[in-house]
N, C-alpha and C positions, 0 to 999 in steps of 0.2 A: 452857570452851566446850562447849555441849551436843552430845551425840552425835547424829549423823544417824540417823533411823529406818532400820531395815534395809529393803532393797529387797524388794518382794514377789517370790515365785518366778515365773520366766518361764514362761508357758503356751505350749505348742506347739499352735498352731491347725492342725488337720488339715483341709485343703481337701477338699470332696467330690470323689469321683472323677468325671471327665468321661466321660459315656457314649460308648462307641466307636460310630462309625457302623456300620450293617449292612454285612457283607461282601457283595460283589456277588451271590454265590450264595444269599444269604439274603433277598433282596428279593421276598417272596411276596405274592400278592394274597389277599384274603379267601377262605375263612375261615382259611387257614393262618397268617395273621399273628397270629391270636389265640393260637396256641401260644407265640409268642415273648414274650407279655406275662404269662403265667400265673405264672411263677416258682414260689414256694413257696406258692401258693394253698392254703388249707386244704380247700376243697371244690370241686375243679375238675370234678367229674363232669358238672355241667350244661353246662359249656363243651364237654367231650368229646362229649356227646350232640348238641349244636348243630352242631359241626363234622361229626360223622358223618352227621347228617341232610342237610346241604348236599351232602356227597359222594355220598350215595345218590341224591339228586335230579338230579345232573349226570353228568359223565363219571366214573363210579365207579372204573373201572380206572385212569385217570390219577390220580385222587385218592389211591388206595391206594399207587400207585407213589411219589407225592410224599411221603406219610407215611413210607414205608420209606426213602426217600432221606434224609429228615431224621434218622431214627433212626440211620442209618449214618454220618452226616456228623460226623466228629470235630472239624471246624473250629469247631463251636459251643463247644468247650472254650477257644478263643482269646479268648472274651469274659471269661473269668475274670480278675479283677484282684486280685492278692494285696494291693495297697495299699489296697483298699476294705473298709470294714466291712460292706458289703451286697453280696450276690451279684447279678450281672447276671441278670435273669430269662431271658435267652436261653440261659444255660448249662443250663437245665432242659428245653429244647425237645425233646431227643431222648427223654427219658422220657415227656413228654406225647404225643409222636407215637405211641409204643408204646401208650399208654393209649387213644388214639383208635382205633388199629387193633383193640384188644380189643373195641371197640364194634361192629366190623364183621367178626365171625368168618367169615361165609360168603363175604365178598368178599376177606378178607385172607389166605386160605390160600396164595395165590401168593407171599406174602412169607416163608413159613416157612423155606425153604431159604436165601434171601439173608440172613436175619437170624440164622442159626445162629452165625456168628462172634461175635455179641454175648454169647454165653455166657461169653466170656472178654474182656470189654471193659475198657479202662482207666478208664472211668467206673463206679464202684461202683453208683450208682443205676440205671444202665442194665442192668448185669449182674444186679442183684438183681431187676429187673422181668421178666427173660426167662422164668423158670419160670411166672409168672402169665400172660404172653403166650401161651406154648405151651398152658397149661391152657385158655385161652379158645378156642384153635384146635381143641382136642379131638383126635379120632381121627386126622386127617391129620398131626398133629405127632408121633405116636408113633414111627413108623419112622425119620424123620430124626433125632430126639433119641436113639433107641436106637442108631443108627449112630455117633453121636458118643461115646456111652458105651463102645462096644466098640472104638473106634479106638485102636490101640496107639500111634499117633504123637501123639495129642492130649495137651495139658498136663493136669496134675492138676486145675486149676480147671475145665477143660472137662468132665472126667469127673464132678466133684462136682456141677456145676450141671445136667448132663444127668440125673444120678440124681434130683436134686431136682425137675427138670421132670417126670419120669415120675410122681413122687409127687403133684405138684400136679395133673397131668392126671387121675390117679385120684380125687383128692379132689373136683375140680370136676365130674367126669363119672362118677358111680357105676357106670354100665354098663360102663365101661372099667377098673374097679378090678382085676378078676381078670387081665386081659391085662397091665396094667402090673406087677402083682405077679409074674406068671410071668416076664416079661422081666427084672425085677430079680433074681429068684431064679436064673435061668439065668446072669445076669452074675456072680452070686456064685460060681457053680461054675466059670466059664470064665476070669475075670480073675485076675491074679496080684499086682498092686500092693496091699500091705496097706492103704495110705491110701485108695485108690480103693474097695477092698472095704468099708472101714469106713463110707464115705459111702453106699455101696449099702445097708448095714445101716440107717443112719439113715433112708434113703428108705423102706425096708420098714417101719420103725417108724412113720413118718408115715402110711403107707397104713393101718396098723393091723390087717392081716390076720394072725391068729395062725397060720394055715396055713404061714406062712413061717418060723416059729420053728425047726423041726427043721433046716432048711438053715443057719440062722444059728448054731445051737448046734454043728453039725458044723464050721463054719468056725472057731469059737472052739476047738473040741477039737483041730483040726489046726494051731492057732496061725498062722492065715493073716491075722489082722486086726491093725490098729494099735490097741492098747488105750488109747493116749493120746487117741484120738478117741472111742471107745465101748468099754465093757466088757460082759461078759455080765450083770453085776448090773444095769446100766442097762436092758438088753433085758428081763430077767425082770421087773423092777419095772414097766416100761412096759406089758407084756402082762398084768400082774397074776398072774404065776406065782410059785411058791415060789422064793426066792432060793437057788441052789445054790452060787454062787461064794463061796469062803471069803475073808474080808477079808485084806488084806496084813498083814505084821508091823507096819507102821507104824499101820495102821488099828486093829489089835487093841490096840496099846499105848495108843491114844487112846480106846478103847472102855471105859467104866467097867464094863460087864457082864463084861469079860474077867477081872476081879479074882477072881471066885469060882473060876475054873479054877486059880488059883495060890494054894494055902493059905499059902505063905510070905509072900504080900503083906501079911497081917495080923499077922505075927509081932511080938510084943512091943508091939503097938499099944496095948492096954489098959493095960499097965504104964506107958507113957510119957504117957498122956493124963491130965491132971489138971484140965481145965476143962470148961465146959459145951459140949455138942455143939450145933452149929448144926442147926436143923430141916431135914430133907431137903426138897429141892425136886423135884417130879415132872419127869421129862424130857418135853419136848414135842417131837415130831418136826417137822422142817421141812416145811411144806406145799410140795409140788412142783407146778410149773406144767407142764402138758402142752405138748409142743413146738408143737402147732397151736393152742393157746389164746392169747387176747390177752395180751400181755405186761403184767405187773403194774405196770410203770413208767408206764403210761398213754400210751405212744407211739401206740397204735392198731395196731401191727404184731404179727404172730405172735411168740410167745416165741422160736422158733427163729431168726427173722430180726432179733431185737433183743438183749436181754440174754443170751439163750441162745446166741447166736453166739459170745460171749466166754467162755462157761462152760467 
């Protein structure tokens, strides 16, 4: 009796996720409804400008308040569906609202204080956008952000993002560079947490003012920093200074040039060698990407916000 052919493997058919209806508080009229449909749009800037133009031509104060309310509304996270392969575009509404506010810096200054808590938000995209938001607000954002940086009761992430916000303000507004550098330098002298101080150093590196180097070097000399976040060698290389920090024992062991310091390393080598030597290959130093340069992975983000964040 012939054998029955094997049954084909059973395929699991995944049903598309059923879109959830808008929550009552999210039933917005134009132009705010555009924010909910953008999702991961690659070039949303034209939509941002369109929404900003409508707000300017109407009740601008009410429009700005509505955008701030969207940015603060964590219930947009409720549209996230773990069972779906695609993200609900409404989960990105908060980030898009911040980006529209960035198009309205003169009108959106009233939102600086209310939006400070987003420096430590559960949504990483929102939290990562905040330094750029404060950079667009410019001078009025400096003191509120600086106050967060010096707050002894603030969490570490608040301090880190406040320091980065000051560096972004300086980068976006060259006339404010010296002021932001001075505030960060003073924070380096007055704060105590090694991790916080290390992120202050990173912010000073981003600003790129070499005048801050003596204060940074003094902090390293007094062992006040977390060298797991940044070490003196990183700082010196960043500013193009001679590297004074000696490599660790582990680094020296991995450094081929350290062999000449130890004559015993070559003991009896010639006696034991009886084959042809491989041709030497010149050492090529790794090309380092600046923290504020576009990431080499092609994401479009700055290196410090992309692959550099995990380095």
